[in-house]
N, CA, C and O atoms as a printed pandas DataFrame, in Angstrom:
     atom_number atom_name residue_name chain_id  residue_number  x_coord  y_coord  z_coord
0              1         N          UNK        A               1    1.978  -78.848   65.096
1              2        CA          UNK        A               1    0.663  -78.331   64.791
2              3         C          UNK        A               1    0.093  -79.270   63.792
3              4         O          UNK        A               1    0.649  -79.380   62.700
4              5         N          UNK        A               2   -1.013  -79.982   64.089
5              6        CA          UNK        A               2   -1.608  -81.002   63.244
6              7         C          UNK        A               2   -2.996  -80.373   62.888
7              8         O          UNK        A               2   -4.034  -80.757   63.428
8              9         N          UNK        A               3   -2.951  -79.371   61.934
9             10        CA          UNK        A               3   -4.254  -78.744   61.369
10            11         C          UNK        A               3   -4.374  -79.160   60.032
11            12         O          UNK        A               3   -3.399  -79.620   59.438
12            13         N          UNK        A               4   -5.520  -79.038   59.480
13            14        CA          UNK        A               4   -5.805  -79.317   58.113
14            15         C          UNK        A               4   -5.729  -77.830   57.359
15            16         O          UNK        A               4   -5.876  -76.803   58.021
16            17         N          UNK        A               5   -5.511  -77.799   56.053
17            18        CA          UNK        A               5   -5.448  -76.424   55.434
18            19         C          UNK        A               5   -6.791  -75.772   55.742
19            20         O          UNK        A               5   -6.788  -74.550   55.892
20            21         N          UNK        A               6   -7.966  -76.456   55.859
21            22        CA          UNK        A               6   -9.287  -75.795   56.062
22            23         C          UNK        A               6   -9.261  -75.098   57.393
23            24         O          UNK        A               6   -9.585  -73.921   57.553
24            25         N          UNK        A               7   -8.852  -75.913   58.331
25            26        CA          UNK        A               7   -8.807  -75.449   59.822
26            27         C          UNK        A               7   -7.829  -74.311   59.859
27            28         O          UNK        A               7   -8.203  -73.268   60.396
28            29         N          UNK        A               8   -6.621  -74.386   59.354
29            30        CA          UNK        A               8   -5.776  -73.255   59.463
30            31         C          UNK        A               8   -6.331  -72.067   58.705
31            32         O          UNK        A               8   -6.134  -70.944   59.170
32            33         N          UNK        A               9   -7.001  -72.217   57.586
33            34        CA          UNK        A               9   -7.564  -71.008   56.918
34            35         C          UNK        A               9   -8.718  -70.527   57.831
35            36         O          UNK        A               9   -8.885  -69.308   57.879
36            37         N          UNK        A              10   -9.471  -71.254   58.501
37            38        CA          UNK        A              10  -10.433  -70.724   59.365
38            39         C          UNK        A              10   -9.755  -69.912   60.568
39            40         O          UNK        A              10  -10.263  -68.870   60.984
40            41         N          UNK        A              11   -8.641  -70.421   61.073
41            42        CA          UNK        A              11   -7.884  -69.522   62.141
42            43         C          UNK        A              11   -7.268  -68.301   61.721
43            44         O          UNK        A              11   -7.115  -67.364   62.505
44            45         N          UNK        A              12   -6.856  -68.257   60.362
45            46        CA          UNK        A              12   -6.002  -67.183   59.959
46            47         C          UNK        A              12   -6.791  -65.919   59.267
47            48         O          UNK        A              12   -6.476  -64.741   59.438
48            49         N          UNK        A              13   -7.808  -66.357   58.504
49            50        CA          UNK        A              13   -8.488  -65.345   57.691
50            51         C          UNK        A              13   -9.515  -64.495   58.570
51            52         O          UNK        A              13  -10.002  -64.945   59.607
52            53         N          UNK        A              14   -9.802  -63.225   58.063
53            54        CA          UNK        A              14  -10.692  -62.333   58.631
54            55         C          UNK        A              14  -10.147  -61.562   59.873
55            56         O          UNK        A              14  -10.879  -60.794   60.497
56            57         N          UNK        A              15   -8.834  -61.782   60.223
57            58        CA          UNK        A              15   -8.224  -61.123   61.285
58            59         C          UNK        A              15   -7.596  -59.870   60.821
59            60         O          UNK        A              15   -7.481  -59.679   59.610
60            61         N          UNK        A              16   -7.169  -58.974   61.704
61            62        CA          UNK        A              16   -6.235  -57.868   61.507
62            63         C          UNK        A              16   -4.846  -58.280   61.918
63            64         O          UNK        A              16   -4.623  -58.953   62.925
64            65         N          UNK        A              17   -3.919  -57.839   61.083
65            66        CA          UNK        A              17   -2.538  -58.122   61.416
66            67         C          UNK        A              17   -1.729  -56.900   61.351
67            68         O          UNK        A              17   -2.148  -55.904   60.762
68            69         N          UNK        A              18   -0.549  -56.936   61.952
69            70        CA          UNK        A              18    0.430  -55.818   61.812
70            71         C          UNK        A              18    0.865  -55.583   60.414
71            72         O          UNK        A              18    0.742  -56.492   59.593
72            73         N          UNK        A              19    1.381  -54.392   60.066
73            74        CA          UNK        A              19    1.704  -54.035   58.812
74            75         C          UNK        A              19    2.877  -55.002   58.296
75            76         O          UNK        A              19    2.980  -55.333   57.114
76            77         N          UNK        A              20    3.692  -55.391   59.248
77            78        CA          UNK        A              20    4.736  -56.384   58.862
78            79         C          UNK        A              20    4.765  -57.504   59.930
79            80         O          UNK        A              20    4.840  -57.331   61.147
80            81         N          UNK        A              21    4.688  -58.793   59.207
81            82        CA          UNK        A              21    4.812  -60.064   60.134
82            83         C          UNK        A              21    6.132  -60.829   59.571
83            84         O          UNK        A              21    6.212  -61.253   58.418
84            85         N          UNK        A              22    7.085  -60.938   60.483
85            86        CA          UNK        A              22    8.321  -61.581   60.184
86            87         C          UNK        A              22    8.139  -63.111   60.289
87            88         O          UNK        A              22    7.801  -63.634   61.352
88            89         N          UNK        A              23    8.357  -63.775   59.225
89            90        CA          UNK        A              23    8.260  -65.373   59.199
90            91         C          UNK        A              23    9.478  -65.962   59.720
91            92         O          UNK        A              23    9.491  -66.928   60.484
92            93         N          UNK        A              24   10.557  -65.320   59.263
93            94        CA          UNK        A              24   11.828  -65.908   59.633
94            95         C          UNK        A              24   12.751  -64.712   59.287
95            96         O          UNK        A              24   12.323  -63.673   58.784
96            97         N          UNK        A              25   14.088  -64.944   59.603
97            98        CA          UNK        A              25   15.123  -63.814   59.239
98            99         C          UNK        A              25   15.150  -63.468   57.840
99           100         O          UNK        A              25   15.769  -62.441   57.565
100          101         N          UNK        A              26   14.605  -64.112   56.887
101          102        CA          UNK        A              26   14.568  -63.815   55.478
102          103         C          UNK        A              26   13.383  -63.446   54.961
103          104         O          UNK        A              26   13.408  -63.049   53.797
104          105         N          UNK        A              27   12.163  -63.479   55.627
105          106        CA          UNK        A              27   11.033  -63.245   55.101
106          107         C          UNK        A              27   10.037  -62.464   55.880
107          108         O          UNK        A              27    9.810  -62.867   57.020
108          109         N          UNK        A              28    9.396  -61.394   55.445
109          110        CA          UNK        A              28    8.475  -60.511   55.985
110          111         C          UNK        A              28    7.303  -60.336   55.213
111          112         O          UNK        A              28    7.415  -59.936   54.054
112          113         N          UNK        A              29    6.220  -60.577   55.690
113          114        CA          UNK        A              29    4.994  -60.325   55.083
114          115         C          UNK        A              29    4.399  -58.910   55.210
115          116         O          UNK        A              29    4.114  -58.503   56.337
116          117         N          UNK        A              30    4.200  -58.165   54.177
117          118        CA          UNK        A              30    3.692  -56.747   54.358
118          119         C          UNK        A              30    2.266  -56.562   54.005
119          120         O          UNK        A              30    1.702  -55.520   54.339
120          121         N          UNK        A              31    1.579  -57.577   53.297
121          122        CA          UNK        A              31    0.191  -57.451   53.175
122          123         C          UNK        A              31   -0.397  -58.843   53.517
123          124         O          UNK        A              31   -0.493  -59.679   52.619
124          125         N          UNK        A              32   -0.742  -59.085   54.616
125          126        CA          UNK        A              32   -1.256  -60.394   55.127
126          127         C          UNK        A              32   -2.466  -60.894   54.362
127          128         O          UNK        A              32   -2.519  -62.062   53.975
128          129         N          UNK        A              33   -3.390  -60.066   54.152
129          130        CA          UNK        A              33   -4.692  -60.765   53.520
130          131         C          UNK        A              33   -4.245  -61.287   51.967
131          132         O          UNK        A              33   -4.733  -62.312   51.491
132          133         N          UNK        A              34   -3.373  -60.551   51.323
133          134        CA          UNK        A              34   -2.945  -60.961   50.054
134          135         C          UNK        A              34   -2.005  -62.225   50.165
135          136         O          UNK        A              34   -2.077  -63.173   49.383
136          137         N          UNK        A              35   -1.233  -62.153   51.079
137          138        CA          UNK        A              35   -0.348  -63.293   51.307
138          139         C          UNK        A              35   -1.151  -64.496   51.673
139          140         O          UNK        A              35   -0.886  -65.564   51.121
140          141         N          UNK        A              36   -2.096  -64.420   52.544
141          142        CA          UNK        A              36   -2.868  -65.680   52.956
142          143         C          UNK        A              36   -3.776  -66.076   51.670
143          144         O          UNK        A              36   -3.881  -67.275   51.408
144          145         N          UNK        A              37   -4.330  -65.272   50.986
145          146        CA          UNK        A              37   -5.090  -65.675   49.744
146          147         C          UNK        A              37   -4.157  -66.555   48.730
147          148         O          UNK        A              37   -4.466  -67.672   48.317
148          149         N          UNK        A              38   -3.074  -65.915   48.436
149          150        CA          UNK        A              38   -2.178  -66.622   47.419
150          151         C          UNK        A              38   -1.705  -67.902   48.002
151          152         O          UNK        A              38   -1.731  -68.885   47.262
152          153         N          UNK        A              39   -1.232  -68.051   49.353
153          154        CA          UNK        A              39   -0.673  -69.145   49.920
154          155         C          UNK        A              39   -1.785  -70.262   49.869
155          156         O          UNK        A              39   -1.531  -71.380   49.419
156          157         N          UNK        A              40   -3.014  -69.916   50.344
157          158        CA          UNK        A              40   -4.069  -71.087   50.442
158          159         C          UNK        A              40   -4.480  -71.375   48.974
159          160         O          UNK        A              40   -4.969  -72.480   48.740
160          161         N          UNK        A              41   -4.346  -70.597   48.093
161          162        CA          UNK        A              41   -4.650  -71.054   46.630
162          163         C          UNK        A              41   -3.481  -71.895   46.231
163          164         O          UNK        A              41   -3.793  -72.889   45.575
164          165         N          UNK        A              42   -2.373  -71.754   46.442
165          166        CA          UNK        A              42   -1.163  -72.640   46.102
166          167         C          UNK        A              42   -1.403  -73.989   46.803
167          168         O          UNK        A              42   -1.279  -75.009   46.127
168          169         N          UNK        A              43   -1.745  -74.081   48.139
169          170        CA          UNK        A              43   -2.003  -75.160   48.865
170          171         C          UNK        A              43   -3.031  -76.013   48.212
171          172         O          UNK        A              43   -2.819  -77.209   48.014
172          173         N          UNK        A              44   -4.245  -75.373   47.841
173          174        CA          UNK        A              44   -5.357  -76.052   47.136
174          175         C          UNK        A              44   -5.036  -76.640   46.024
175          176         O          UNK        A              44   -5.635  -77.670   45.714
176          177         N          UNK        A              45   -3.945  -76.069   45.126
177          178        CA          UNK        A              45   -3.549  -76.666   43.913
178          179         C          UNK        A              45   -2.582  -77.644   43.930
179          180         O          UNK        A              45   -2.331  -78.338   42.945
180          181         N          UNK        A              46   -1.944  -77.754   45.146
181          182        CA          UNK        A              46   -0.734  -78.703   45.353
182          183         C          UNK        A              46   -1.215  -80.129   45.303
183          184         O          UNK        A              46   -2.205  -80.449   45.961
184          185         N          UNK        A              47   -0.602  -80.963   44.598
185          186        CA          UNK        A              47   -0.965  -82.353   44.514
186          187         C          UNK        A              47    0.332  -83.139   45.132
187          188         O          UNK        A              47    1.497  -82.934   44.791
188          189         N          UNK        A              48   -0.092  -84.039   46.065
189          190        CA          UNK        A              48    1.008  -84.751   46.722
190          191         C          UNK        A              48    1.107  -84.470   48.257
191          192         O          UNK        A              48    0.189  -83.958   48.898
192          193         N          UNK        A              49    2.228  -84.829   48.751
193          194        CA          UNK        A              49    2.375  -84.686   50.135
194          195         C          UNK        A              49    2.456  -83.115   50.563
195          196         O          UNK        A              49    3.282  -82.315   50.123
196          197         N          UNK        A              50    1.470  -82.850   51.474
197          198        CA          UNK        A              50    1.431  -81.452   51.862
198          199         C          UNK        A              50    2.608  -80.913   52.657
199          200         O          UNK        A              50    2.855  -79.709   52.727
200          201         N          UNK        A              51    3.293  -81.820   53.226
201          202        CA          UNK        A              51    4.643  -81.497   54.077
202          203         C          UNK        A              51    5.662  -80.990   53.035
203          204         O          UNK        A              51    6.628  -80.346   53.444
204          205         N          UNK        A              52    5.522  -81.225   51.770
205          206        CA          UNK        A              52    6.521  -81.008   50.703
206          207         C          UNK        A              52    6.109  -79.709   50.029
207          208         O          UNK        A              52    6.819  -79.236   49.142
208          209         N          UNK        A              53    4.955  -79.100   50.432
209          210        CA          UNK        A              53    4.440  -77.764   49.597
210          211         C          UNK        A              53    4.988  -76.617   50.394
211          212         O          UNK        A              53    4.729  -76.445   51.585
212          213         N          UNK        A              54    5.781  -75.821   49.650
213          214        CA          UNK        A              54    6.334  -74.493   50.179
214          215         C          UNK        A              54    5.283  -73.602   50.834
215          216         O          UNK        A              54    5.459  -73.076   51.933
216          217         N          UNK        A              55    4.136  -73.457   50.069
217          218        CA          UNK        A              55    3.113  -72.534   50.603
218          219         C          UNK        A              55    2.568  -72.908   51.951
219          220         O          UNK        A              55    2.278  -72.108   52.841
220          221         N          UNK        A              56    2.459  -74.243   52.001
221          222        CA          UNK        A              56    1.970  -74.837   53.479
222          223         C          UNK        A              56    3.019  -74.460   54.486
223          224         O          UNK        A              56    2.656  -74.040   55.585
224          225         N          UNK        A              57    4.225  -74.573   54.207
225          226        CA          UNK        A              57    5.268  -74.406   55.138
226          227         C          UNK        A              57    5.317  -72.827   55.384
227          228         O          UNK        A              57    5.671  -72.478   56.510
228          229         N          UNK        A              58    5.021  -71.906   54.519
229          230        CA          UNK        A              58    4.986  -70.582   54.748
230          231         C          UNK        A              58    3.700  -70.228   55.665
231          232         O          UNK        A              58    3.760  -69.414   56.587
232          233         N          UNK        A              59    2.634  -70.872   55.334
233          234        CA          UNK        A              59    1.363  -70.692   56.227
234          235         C          UNK        A              59    1.709  -71.102   57.686
235          236         O          UNK        A              59    1.447  -70.363   58.634
236          237         N          UNK        A              60    2.256  -72.209   57.812
237          238        CA          UNK        A              60    2.775  -72.561   59.275
238          239         C          UNK        A              60    3.486  -71.628   59.860
239          240         O          UNK        A              60    3.200  -71.259   60.999
240          241         N          UNK        A              61    4.503  -71.115   59.182
241          242        CA          UNK        A              61    5.374  -70.088   59.705
242          243         C          UNK        A              61    4.490  -68.794   60.186
243          244         O          UNK        A              61    4.603  -68.271   61.295
244          245         N          UNK        A              62    3.654  -68.400   59.229
245          246        CA          UNK        A              62    2.806  -67.372   59.457
246          247         C          UNK        A              62    1.924  -67.539   60.738
247          248         O          UNK        A              62    1.781  -66.627   61.553
248          249         N          UNK        A              63    1.420  -68.606   60.838
249          250        CA          UNK        A              63    0.528  -68.993   62.133
250          251         C          UNK        A              63    1.573  -68.863   63.288
251          252         O          UNK        A              63    1.287  -68.109   64.218
252          253         N          UNK        A              64    2.726  -69.516   63.305
253          254        CA          UNK        A              64    3.477  -69.426   64.503
254          255         C          UNK        A              64    3.861  -67.932   64.831
255          256         O          UNK        A              64    3.877  -67.504   65.985
256          257         N          UNK        A              65    4.160  -67.197   63.756
257          258        CA          UNK        A              65    4.563  -65.855   64.065
258          259         C          UNK        A              65    3.477  -65.037   64.602
259          260         O          UNK        A              65    3.755  -64.106   65.357
260          261         N          UNK        A              66    2.235  -65.303   64.277
261          262        CA          UNK        A              66    1.039  -64.513   64.707
262          263         C          UNK        A              66    0.374  -64.987   65.925
263          264         O          UNK        A              66   -0.508  -64.332   66.481
264          265         N          UNK        A              67    0.806  -66.161   66.356
265          266        CA          UNK        A              67    0.104  -66.680   67.572
266          267         C          UNK        A              67    1.114  -66.910   68.772
267          268         O          UNK        A              67    0.713  -67.238   69.889
268          269         N          UNK        A              68    2.382  -66.726   68.484
269          270        CA          UNK        A              68    3.422  -66.924   69.547
270          271         C          UNK        A              68    3.275  -66.073   70.795
271          272         O          UNK        A              68    3.539  -66.532   71.907
272          273         N          UNK        A              69    2.842  -64.800   70.601
273          274        CA          UNK        A              69    2.775  -63.825   71.658
274          275         C          UNK        A              69    1.291  -63.605   72.287
275          276         O          UNK        A              69    1.029  -62.781   73.163
276          277         N          UNK        A              70    0.381  -64.489   71.681
277          278        CA          UNK        A              70   -1.108  -64.408   72.143
278          279         C          UNK        A              70   -1.366  -65.337   73.142
279          280         O          UNK        A              70   -2.492  -65.420   73.632
C-alpha cells in the first residue's frame, strides 16, 4: 500500500464501520471515528520517517482490516 496520509484519510473517513474492528490478535477498535481522528492527528504531528510512526502502522492495519472482505 503506497498511499499518502491524505489519501488514506480520504478513503477511511466518513464511512460506517462495525462496532468492533480487529486490527490484529491484540488490538480491537471499538470506536472507529474516534480512533481515526486520533491516529490521523498523531500522524500529522509525527516528524521523521512515516514508516516508523506507530499511528501510521495502526492506520494501515485498520485499512487492511476494513477492506480485505470488500
